[in-house]
C-alpha positions as CSV (number, residue, x, y, z in Angstrom):
1,M,0.0,0.0,0.0
2,S,1.4,3.3,-1.0
3,T,1.8,6.5,1.2
4,F,-1.2,8.0,-0.8
5,D,-3.5,5.3,-0.1
6,I,-2.7,5.4,3.6
7,L,-3.1,9.2,3.7
8,M,-6.5,8.9,1.9
9,R,-7.6,6.2,4.2
10,Q,-6.9,8.3,7.2
11,L,-8.7,11.4,5.7
12,W,-11.7,9.1,5.0
13,S,-11.6,7.7,8.5
14,M,-11.6,11.4,9.8
15,W,-14.4,12.5,7.5
16,T,-16.6,9.4,8.5
17,G,-15.8,10.2,12.1
18,F,-16.8,13.9,11.6
19,I,-20.1,12.8,10.0
20,A,-20.8,10.5,12.9
21,L,-20.2,13.3,15.3
22,L,-22.6,15.7,13.5
23,P,-25.6,14.7,15.6
24,N,-23.7,15.3,18.6
25,I,-22.4,18.7,17.3
26,A,-25.9,19.7,16.5
27,I,-27.1,18.7,20.0
28,S,-24.2,20.8,21.6
29,V,-25.0,23.8,19.4
30,L,-28.6,23.5,20.7
31,L,-27.3,23.3,24.3
32,V,-25.2,26.4,23.8
33,I,-28.2,28.3,22.4
34,L,-30.4,26.9,25.4
35,T,-27.5,27.9,27.7
36,A,-27.7,31.4,26.4
37,L,-31.4,31.7,27.0
38,A,-31.1,30.0,30.4
39,A,-28.5,32.6,31.4
40,R,-30.6,35.4,30.3
41,L,-33.6,34.0,32.1
42,C,-31.7,33.4,35.3
43,R,-30.3,37.0,35.1
44,R,-33.8,38.3,34.9
45,I,-34.9,36.2,37.8
46,A,-31.9,37.3,39.9
47,A,-32.6,41.0,39.0
48,R,-36.2,40.6,40.1
49,L,-35.2,39.0,43.3
50,T,-32.6,41.6,44.1
51,Q,-34.7,44.5,42.9
52,H,-36.6,44.8,46.2
53,A,-33.5,43.9,48.4
54,H,-31.8,46.7,50.3
55,I,-28.4,46.2,48.7
56,R,-26.0,48.5,46.7
57,E,-26.4,48.6,42.9
58,S,-22.9,47.1,42.5
59,L,-23.8,44.0,44.5
60,K,-26.8,43.6,42.3
61,Q,-24.6,43.7,39.3
62,L,-22.3,41.2,40.9
63,V,-25.1,38.8,41.6
64,D,-26.2,39.0,38.0
65,T,-22.8,38.4,36.6
66,V,-22.0,35.4,38.9
67,V,-25.4,33.7,38.1
68,S,-24.7,34.2,34.4
69,I,-21.1,32.7,34.6
70,A,-22.3,29.8,36.6
71,V,-25.1,29.1,34.0
72,W,-22.5,29.3,31.1
73,V,-20.0,27.2,32.8
74,V,-22.5,24.3,33.4
75,G,-24.0,24.5,30.0
76,L,-20.6,24.5,28.1
77,M,-19.3,21.5,30.2
78,I,-22.5,19.6,29.2
79,A,-22.1,20.6,25.5
80,A,-18.4,19.6,25.6
81,T,-19.3,16.0,27.0
82,V,-21.9,15.7,24.3
83,V,-19.5,16.3,21.5
84,L,-16.8,14.2,23.1
85,P,-18.5,11.2,24.9
86,G,-15.1,10.1,26.4
87,L,-15.0,13.3,28.1
88,T,-16.2,13.2,31.7
89,P,-17.0,16.2,33.9
90,A,-14.2,15.0,36.2
91,S,-11.5,14.8,33.5
92,L,-12.8,18.1,32.2
93,I,-12.3,19.7,35.6
94,A,-8.9,18.2,36.1
95,G,-7.9,19.6,32.6
96,L,-9.1,23.0,33.5
97,G,-7.1,22.9,36.7
98,I,-3.9,22.2,34.8
99,G,-4.7,24.8,32.2
100,T,-5.7,27.4,34.7
101,I,-2.0,27.7,35.6
102,A,-1.0,28.7,32.1
103,I,-4.0,30.9,31.7
104,G,-3.4,32.5,35.0
105,F,0.1,33.6,33.9
106,A,-1.1,34.8,30.5
107,F,-4.1,36.7,31.8
108,Q,-2.6,37.8,35.2
109,D,-3.7,41.5,35.0
110,F,-7.2,40.4,33.7
111,F,-7.9,38.2,36.7
112,Q,-6.3,40.5,39.1
113,N,-8.8,43.2,38.0
114,F,-11.6,40.7,38.1
115,L,-11.0,39.7,41.6
116,A,-10.5,43.3,42.7
117,G,-13.8,44.1,41.1
118,I,-15.5,41.4,43.2
119,L,-13.9,42.7,46.3
120,I,-14.8,46.3,45.5
121,M,-18.4,45.4,45.0
122,V,-18.6,43.4,48.2
123,R,-17.1,46.0,50.5
124,Q,-19.5,48.6,51.9
125,K,-17.5,51.7,51.1
126,M,-17.3,53.5,47.8
127,R,-20.7,53.4,46.2
128,I,-21.8,54.7,42.8
129,G,-22.1,58.5,43.2
130,D,-19.3,59.0,45.7
131,V,-16.6,61.5,45.0
132,I,-13.2,59.8,45.4
133,E,-9.5,60.7,45.0
134,C,-7.1,57.9,44.0
135,D,-3.6,58.0,42.4
136,G,-4.2,61.6,41.3
137,I,-7.6,61.1,40.0
138,V,-10.5,63.1,41.6
139,G,-14.1,62.5,40.4
140,R,-17.4,60.9,40.9
141,V,-17.8,57.1,40.5
142,E,-20.5,56.4,37.7
143,H,-20.1,52.7,37.1
144,I,-18.5,49.6,38.8
145,S,-17.8,46.5,36.7
146,L,-15.8,43.4,37.4
147,R,-12.9,44.7,35.4
148,E,-12.9,48.4,35.7
149,T,-14.7,51.4,37.3
150,H,-15.8,54.5,35.5
151,V,-14.9,57.9,37.3
152,R,-16.2,61.1,36.0
153,K,-13.8,63.9,36.8
154,L,-14.7,67.2,38.2
155,S,-14.0,68.7,34.8
156,N,-16.4,66.2,33.1
157,E,-13.8,64.0,31.6
158,L,-14.4,60.2,32.0
159,T,-11.6,58.1,33.5
160,I,-11.6,54.3,33.2
161,V,-9.8,53.0,36.1
162,P,-8.6,49.3,36.4
163,N,-10.1,47.9,39.6
164,S,-6.7,46.6,40.7
165,T,-5.6,50.3,41.0
166,L,-8.4,51.1,43.3
167,F,-7.8,48.0,45.4
168,K,-4.1,48.4,45.8
169,N,-3.9,52.2,46.3
170,P,-5.4,54.3,49.1
171,V,-8.7,55.7,48.0
172,E,-10.0,58.8,49.8
173,I,-13.8,59.0,49.6
174,L,-14.6,62.6,49.9
175,T,-18.4,62.2,50.2
176,D,-18.4,59.3,52.7
177,K,-20.1,61.6,55.2
178,P,-22.5,64.5,54.3
179,H,-20.2,67.0,56.0
180,R,-16.3,67.4,56.4
181,R,-13.9,69.8,57.7
182,H,-12.3,72.7,55.5
183,E,-9.6,75.0,56.4
184,I,-7.7,78.1,55.2
185,V,-4.7,80.0,56.5
186,V,-5.1,83.8,57.5
187,G,-2.0,86.0,58.1
188,V,-2.1,89.2,60.3
189,S,0.7,91.7,60.8
190,Y,3.2,91.3,63.9
191,D,1.9,94.4,65.6
192,T,-1.7,92.8,65.9
193,D,-3.2,91.7,69.2
194,L,-3.5,88.0,68.4
195,D,-6.4,87.2,70.8
196,R,-8.5,90.2,69.3
197,A,-7.7,88.9,65.7
198,A,-8.7,85.5,66.6
199,D,-12.1,86.8,68.0
200,V,-12.7,88.8,65.0
201,I,-12.1,85.8,62.6
202,R,-14.3,83.5,64.7
203,S,-17.1,86.1,64.8
204,A,-17.0,86.4,61.0
205,L,-17.4,82.7,60.5
206,E,-20.2,82.4,63.1
207,G,-22.5,84.7,61.0
208,L,-22.2,82.6,57.7
209,D,-25.0,80.3,56.7
210,V,-22.8,78.0,54.6
211,I,-21.1,76.5,57.5
212,E,-22.4,74.0,60.1
213,K,-23.4,75.9,63.2
214,D,-23.5,72.7,65.2
215,R,-19.8,71.9,64.6
216,R,-16.9,73.7,66.3
217,I,-15.1,76.6,64.5
218,D,-11.2,76.6,65.1
219,V,-8.9,79.5,65.0
220,F,-5.4,78.5,65.9
221,A,-2.2,80.5,65.7
222,K,-0.2,78.4,63.4
223,E,3.4,80.0,62.8
224,F,5.5,82.9,62.6
225,N,5.8,83.6,58.8
226,A,8.2,86.0,57.0
227,S,5.9,89.0,57.3
228,S,3.0,87.8,59.3
229,V,1.6,85.6,62.1
230,D,-0.5,82.9,60.4
231,F,-3.8,81.5,61.8
232,T,-5.3,78.1,60.8
233,V,-9.0,78.6,60.3
234,R,-11.0,75.4,60.3
235,W,-14.9,74.9,59.9
236,W,-17.3,72.2,58.8
237,A,-19.5,72.3,55.7
238,G,-20.8,69.9,52.9
239,S,-18.5,67.3,51.6
240,K,-19.3,67.8,47.9
241,P,-16.7,69.9,45.9
242,L,-19.2,72.5,45.2
243,D,-19.9,72.9,48.9
244,M,-16.2,73.1,49.7
245,H,-15.7,75.9,47.0
246,S,-18.8,77.8,48.2
247,S,-18.0,77.8,51.9
248,R,-14.5,78.7,51.3
249,D,-15.4,81.7,49.1
250,A,-17.9,82.9,51.7
251,V,-15.3,82.4,54.6
252,I,-12.5,84.3,52.8
253,R,-14.8,87.2,52.0
254,A,-16.2,87.4,55.6
255,V,-12.9,87.3,57.2
256,K,-11.3,89.9,54.8
257,S,-14.2,92.3,55.4
258,A,-14.2,91.8,59.2
259,L,-10.4,92.3,59.4
260,D,-10.8,95.5,57.3
261,E,-13.6,96.9,59.4
262,N,-11.6,96.4,62.6
263,G,-8.3,97.8,61.2
264,I,-6.4,94.6,61.3
265,E,-3.8,94.4,58.5
266,I,-3.2,91.5,56.2
267,P,0.3,92.2,55.3
268,F,2.1,92.2,52.0
269,P,5.5,90.2,52.1
270,Y,8.2,92.5,53.2
271,V,11.7,92.2,51.8
272,T,14.7,93.6,53.7
273,N,17.9,93.9,51.7
274,T,21.2,94.2,53.7
275,F,24.7,94.9,52.2
276,K,28.1,94.0,53.4
277,E,29.4,97.5,53.0
278,P,27.5,100.9,53.2
279,L,26.2,102.2,49.9
280,G,27.3,105.9,48.9
281,I,24.9,108.1,47.1
282,H,26.5,110.3,44.5
283,R,24.6,113.0,42.7
284,S,25.5,113.3,38.9
285,S,26.3,116.6,37.4
286,Q,23.3,116.5,35.2
287,D,21.0,116.5,38.4
288,A,22.8,119.3,40.1
289,P,21.3,122.9,39.6
290,Q,23.5,125.1,37.5
291,G,24.1,128.9,37.0
292,D,21.2,131.3,37.9
293,E,18.9,128.5,38.8
294,A,21.3,127.4,41.6
295,A,21.6,131.1,42.8
296,Q,17.7,131.5,42.7
297,S,17.2,128.3,44.6
298,G,19.8,129.5,47.2
299,L,18.1,132.9,47.5
300,G,14.7,131.4,47.7
301,A,16.0,129.1,50.5
C-alpha cells in the first residue's frame, strides 16, 4: 500500500468520524443556544429578586454576573461532554485545573482586575455617586464592573480606572459623610493683638449660613511667617466639591471684610535687603542745579 493510499484512508476515517459526530455537534450547538437563553432568564430572575432587596447597585450587578457565569460554565461543560463522549466532567475539571495555571500567567492582569472588582463590589464603602480621590484622579464614581470602574472627573472627563488600581492604592472617599472639615490660612501683621484677631475671625465665621453651626469653629495661631503671624481657620461644611468651594469663598470674603472693618492688617510680604558695605549716594552733574537756577534756589531758600 502506497503512502497516498494510507493518507487517503486516514482522511476518509476522519471524515466518517466527523459525519458520525454531526448529531452530537448539532445537539451541543442546541445546548449552547439553550444555555444562552437560560443565562438570560436566570439574570432576569436574579435581577427581580434583588430589585426589592436593600443592597447596593454594585452588588446587584455582581449577583447577575455570577449567576450568568455559573449557567454558562454548566452549559458549556454539558455541551463538551456531548461532543466528546469520552470526556467526563471529572476529567474536564482536571484539565481545566492544569490549564488554569498557564491561563493565569497569561491573563494575570485580567484576573487581578476581576478579583479586585468582586472585592470592591462586596465591601461597603465607595458606592456609585461617591466623589473619590485615588492616584491623582479626583471624580465621581459612575459605574463599577468586574474589570474596571468609571470615574467622571470634576472637569467632566471620563476616566476608566482598572479595579486593581483602586484596590491596591489608598482611596479617599470625599463624600463618605455628608459633612467634612475645611480650612484656610489667614495671616495678620506682627503688631496685631492675636487674641483680638482670633475673636474677629471667629465672629466672622459664626455669621455665615454656609457652615455647620453645630460643629466647632477652630482658629489657631499656626506659625511665625516671614511678614505675618499665620492662623489656621477650620470649619465644617458640605462634603461635595461645590460645597467646599462655596463655603471657602464665603469664609474668605467674610474674614477679609471683618479684618478691614477692625483695622487689622493682612500684610504684604516685606523684603529687607542688607549689604556687606555701606552704599554711597552720588549725585550726577546733570542732576545738580546750574548757574542762575542754583543762585535763585539758594536765595529762595
